N, C-alpha and C positions, 0 to 999 in steps of 0.2 A: 755324826759328822755332817758338816755343811760346806757349801762351796760358794765362792763369790768370784765374779769376773770383774776386774778393775780395768778401767781405761787409763792408760799411761801415755803421756805426751813426752816427746824428746828422745825416744830410743831410736837410734839410727843403724846400729850394728849389733853383732853377736856379743861384743863386750858390754854394750849398754844393757842388753837383755840379761846377761849374767849378773851384772851389778844390781839390777832391780830384783832379780830372783833371789840373790843372796840377802839383800836388805829385808825382803819380806819373809824369807825362811827363818831369819834370826828372831822374829817376833814370837813371843809366848803364844802357844796354842796353835801355831801353824804346822800342819802335817806335811804339806807339800805345795810347791809352786811350779807352774809351767808357764813360760812366757811365749806368746805368739807375737813375734816381732813384726811380721807383715801387717797384722791387724791392730797392733798396739794394745794387746790385751794380756793381763796377768791373771791366770786362773789359780786361785788360792783355795786349798782344802784346809778346813779348820777342824781341830779336834773337839772344840766346843762351840758354843753359840756367841762368843765374844766378838761382835762385829763392829766395835767402836771405830768408826771411820777415821777419827783423828789420829789414832796410832798408826794406821796404814799410810795415811797421807804424810805424816811426819817422817816415817821411815823412807818413803819414796823421795821426799823432798831432800832429806839428808844425803841420799844417794845421788842427787843432782837432777832429778826428773820431777814430773808433775802428775799426780794422780787426780784426774778430773771428774771421775764418777764411776758408776758401775754399769754393767751391761747385763 
């Protein structure tokens, strides 16, 4: 299992965090997601090593937010 910390812009409230969390959890291979709203970080645990950034960026974009990088 591996872990990635994504920096997400645009989250302002608990609903925003929940939306990003759900968008990322729905991706294949994602074991769990925990969003730190105060720091704008989404911590994603993966079942495998598929870390194709484009699929994460697209999921966050479709949810209405912007994934700007990793931490």
